[in-house]
N, C-alpha and C positions, 0 to 999 in steps of 0.2 A: 839302469834298466828297471822298470817295474816288475812286481811278481808276476802280472799277467804276461808281459812280453817275454819275460824268462821261461814262463811256462809254454807259451806257443814255440818259442825257439827249441826248448828242449825236446819237446814232442817232435817237430820236425826233424831236428838232428837225429833223433832215434828211429823214427819209423821211415824216413825218407833216405837218408844218407847217413854214414858215420860221421861223428863229430871231427874226427881227424881229417876226413875228406874235405869237409866244408871249411874248416879252420886252417888247414895247413897247406892246402893244395894251391898252386898258382892261381893268380888272378884271371879272369876271363881274357883271352887274348884281345889286343888293342885294335879298334875298328879299322887301323890302316893296313891290316894284313889283308891279302887277297880273300882268304876265307870269311872273313867278316866284312865284306863290301857292305853287308846289311847290318850296321851298327845298330839299326832299328829292327833287326831280326827278331822274331818272337823269343827264341832261345836266349839271345844275349840280354834281353830285357827280363825274362824269367829268372836267369841267373842273378841279375842285379837284385831282384826282390829277395831270393834266397840270401844273398850277401847282406843285404840289410837286416833281414831277420836275426841272422846269426851274429851280427854285430850290435844287436840291441836297437837298431834305428827303425823301429816299428812304423812311426808314421810315415817316414820316407818310403819304406817297403810297401805300405798300404796305398800310398798316392801312386806309386808306379804300378801296383797291381791293378788299381782303378782304371788306369789308362790302358793296361793290358787287356783286361777283360772287355773293355769297351771296344778295342781296335779288333779283337778276335772273339765275337760273341759265340762262337760254336766250339771254342777250345775247351773241354770240359775240365781238364786239368787246371788250367787258368782260373776257372770259376770256382773250383774245389778249394785252391789256395786262398782265393779271394774271400770266400766263405769264412775259412778259418781265421783269417786277419781281422775280418770284421768282428767275429765272435770274441776273439782274444781281447778286444778292447773292452769288454764288459764281464767276460767270465771265463774261467778256467777251461781249457779244452783237454779232453780225455784221449784224444788220439787222431789219426790221419782221416780228414773228411767228416768233421763234426756236424755240418750244415747240410749234408745231403743225405738223400735215401738211396744211395746207390748200394748194391748188394756187395758182399765182402769180396767176390770174384772181380766185380767191377773196380772196387778200390784197389785191388791187387793190380789190375791192368793200368790204373792211372799211376800207381806208384813205380811200376815197372817202366812206364813212359818217362817219368820224372828222372829216374836213375839213369836211362839211357842217355837223355838229354844232357843231364848235368856232367855225366861221365865224359861225354864227348868235349864239352867247354873246358872241363878242368884238365883233360889229357889228349890235347890235340896231336894229330901226327907228329913225328919228330921232324923238325925243321931240315935236318941234314940227311933224310933218308927218303926214299921213294919206293913205292910198291914194287916188288921183285919183278912181277909179271910184265911190266911195260918195257920190254927190251929195246923195241925200235918202232916207231911210227912210220907209217908209209906217207907219201906227199899229200894224199887227200884226206888224211885223219887229222882234223884240228882238235880233237878231244878223245878221252876214253874215260868209261864210267867204271869205278871199282867199288864194289859193295863188300862191306865188311859185316858178316852176318852176326858175329859175337857183339857187336856193338851197335846194331840196328842202323847202320850208317851208309849212306852213299856219298861216294867222293868223286868229283869231276875234276880230272887233270887235263891241263892244257898242253898241246904240242907247242913247246916254245923253242922253236928252231932246233927239234930234235929231242928236247930234254922235257920229261913231264914236269909240270909245275901245278901244284894244287891251287885250283880256282875258287871251288865252292864245295860244300858238304851240306847234306840234308839228313834228317831224321827220317827213318823208314819203318815200315811194317813188313814182316815177311811171314813165312807159313806158320800155320798153328801148331804143327808138329815139328818144326825147326827146319833143318837143311838136308842137303844130300838126297834129293828126289830120286826115286827108284822106279816108281810105277804109277800109273794112273790112279788118281784119288788118294793118295797117300798124305795129301795137304802139306808137302814139303816143298822147299824153294830148292831149285837145282844148284849145284856146285859146277863152274866150269867157264869157259870161254865162249862168249855168244856175241851176236851182233843185233843192232835194232833193224827190224825188217819192214816196219811200217809206221804210220801216225794216223791215229783215229781221233778225230775231234769228239769232244763230249756230247755234241748234239746228235751223234749217231749211237750213242751208248745209253744204257740205264744210269740212272742217277748214281747207282754204286761207284761207278769209274769216274765221277766227278769231272775235272777239265778234260780228260780224254785218256789216252792210252798209247805207250809206245811199245809193241810186241817185240819179244826177242825170239832168237832162233833156237829155242828148246824144242825138241831134241836136235842136237847137231849131229854130225856124222860120227863123232866120236861117242856120244851118248847111244846112238843106235848100235854101234859096234860093241859096246859095253853091256847091251841088254836093257838099257833104261827105256821106260815108256812114259805115256803123258803127253800132254801138249798144251798149248795156250798159256804160257807164261808170259806176262806183261808187267812192264812199269806202268802204274796208272794212278788217278787221283782218288779222292774220298767223296763220299757223298756230301751234297750241298748243306747238310745240317750238321756236318762234322768237320772238325780242323784236323784231327789226327787220331789214327787208330792205335791199339796197344802194339807193342813190338812183335807179338806172335799172334795174329789175328786173321791172316788171309788165308785162302786155298792154296798158296804156293806163289802167287804173284808178290811183287814188290810195290807197296803203296805208299805215296807220299802225299803231303799237304798240297792242296791244289795250287796253292801259290808257288810252291817249290819245284812241283813237275812243270809248271809253265816255265819257270826259270831255267830248269835242267833242259828242257826241249828246245831252248834257244841253241844249245851247243851241240845238238844230235843232228847226223847226217843219215838218213835212212840208207841202209845197205853198207853203210861205212864205219859207224861209230861202234867200237867195241864195248862190250859189257863183261866184265870179269867179276864173278860171284866167288867170294872166298868165305870159308868158315871163319878165318881170322887172317887179316892181312899179314903177309911177311915182307919185312922191310929190307932195303938194302942200300949201300952207299952208291954214289954215282960212279966211283972208281970200280966197284965190284959188278955194277951193271954193265960197264963198258967191257970189262974182261970177260964176262959171261956172254955177251952179244958177239964180240969178236971170236971168240972159241966156237960158237956154233956157227957163224958166218963161214968159218973156215971149212965145216963139215958141209954146209949147203953148197959151197963152192966146189969142193971135192966131187959132189954128186954131179954138178953141172959139167965139170971137166971129163968125168969118167963117162957120162952120157955121150958127149961129143967123141970120145975115143972110139966109139963103135965096139968096145970090148964089152961084151954082154955080162961076163963074168965080174968085173970091176963094178959095173953099173948096178948089178942085181945084189951086190954085197951091201949096198945102202938100205936095202928093203929088210923089214922084221919078218920073222917067221910067221906072226900073226897078221900079216899084211892082207887088207880087203879093199877091194874097189871095183866098182861097177860090175859086181856079180863075180869077181875073179879073186881067188886066193893067192898066195904066193906061187904056188905051182903053176897054175894057169897064167898067171902074170909072167912068169919067166919064160914059158913057152911062147906066148905072144910077143913079148920084146925080142926074144931071139929070133923069132920069124920076121918080125919087122926090120931088125938089123940086116938081115941078109939082102934086103932090097935096096939097101942105101950105100952109096959111094962116100957119102959125107952127111955130117950133121953139125950145125951151129945153134946154139942156145944161148939167149941172153935173158937175164932176169932183172926186172926195174920195180920200183915201188914196192919194196919188200916190207911187210909188216911182220914183226917177230913178237909173239906173246907166249909167255911161259905160263902153263896151266897151273891153277892153284892147287893145293892138296899135296899128299904124300908121293903120289906116282909122278915120276918125271915126264913131262908132256910138253912138247913145242908145238904151237899152232903157227904155221907160216903161210902167209898170203903174199902172192906176187904176180906181176904181169909177166908171162912167158912168151918170148919171141922166138918161136921154132922155125928153123929153116933147114932143109935138107936137099938132097939130089933131086927129090920127087914129090916135095911137099912144103908148103909155107903155111905157118898157122900162129896166130897171136891170141893167147888164153888168159885170162884171170884164174889163177890156180891156188888151190888151199890144200896144204899138206899137214898131217899129224905126225910128228916124230916122237919115238919113245927111246927110253934108254934100255937097250938090250946087249948083253954081253959085254957091259962096260963101255958101249959106243952108242951114239945117236943113229937110230934108223927109222925109216919111214913105215908107219903102221898104215896110213891111209892117204890117198891123194886122189883129187877130182877137180874138174873146172868148177869155179864158182858160179852158182846160177842165181838169177834173182829170186829171192825168196817171199813168199807170201806170209799169211799169218794163220795162226788157228785161234779160235775162240777159248777162253778159258773153260776149264772142265766144269765149273760151277754156273756158266754163262746161262741166263734163262733162255730155254729153248724157243720161246715164242718171239724172241728178238733177234733170231739168228738171220733171217732173211733181210731184216732191216739194215743190220751191220754190213752184211755182204753185199747189199746192193749199193754201198757206199765206198767199196774197195778201190 
């Protein structure tokens, strides 16, 4: 290795990632794995450049970087590395981004992006684990989206005959102030279980949103019960003059490269696809997933049977003290249900297409959605229902339930007000 090549490698090893990470971590996953269906993906090519640099193969790294910079002319990180590689052929480099006039803050943004991307490539999800949250798909859900905020990563899991299988993953940008959104204007990304509620083409949006947007259902019923406010959280693209943004740069939305969100959108069904946003994904084994699912489904079945029994005491024992629904607390709900039962001679309830998602975070929460076929001596009704179960006194109890209604979408808090009517006209 030449002295100049050694210099550029040393600088990048120091200011971008640790030498141990670059030299001792496993190689980038092979292109035949599902998550690398794009062996030509920008990240995989970027990793090859860094590998070439750290192994002293500067000419090969520069050649790959030439192609990468040409293919993605708006990717600022790629051009920064390209510039350093070109400079390294003729002169020592003093640090990260020698050929750019970017500010120190901008360089830190690019460094953070590089770290997030490389970390994902070097440390992929464990092959024998799945996110704990995906306990059961319903028959209409062909995929689920899981966001790991700590890694600035969006994972797409396919419903492979009931088993989650990782298909794709993408770098993403989240809120400037991190996660766990609490109130309007806090510039944080929410944590929880949501669903895609709409699909908005980029032609109906300002250039800031690039390809377009997939709004999600924040705040959901649980957020509102927990006192969380704000609105307009979207998965969306980036401006046309940008390939990617820094890991923490949005006002709370989740932003992806335009090519990535276009790919993601192919697997999304409006009103059906769940989006789970976690601070850090909790992984589980297929066996543990099965055990947790079966244990909870036994509780759900007990609730169904106790409802059919017309024994109001047994039925109401499944409801939490903090229960809220359609304007009723647990006291009002109890009075209402006891009154209803007096008018019934019999009740039959069946549940189909059950989706079961465990909420992320420290609080034990189950989000259960199902088709409910209710028949009684004086009423027949079929409803799509969603319940939020919490752990209370050592057992699962229902904290909220209501029919699932068609959700619209709200504009992001920072959306240009002069464009509101234009977007709403295309809903």
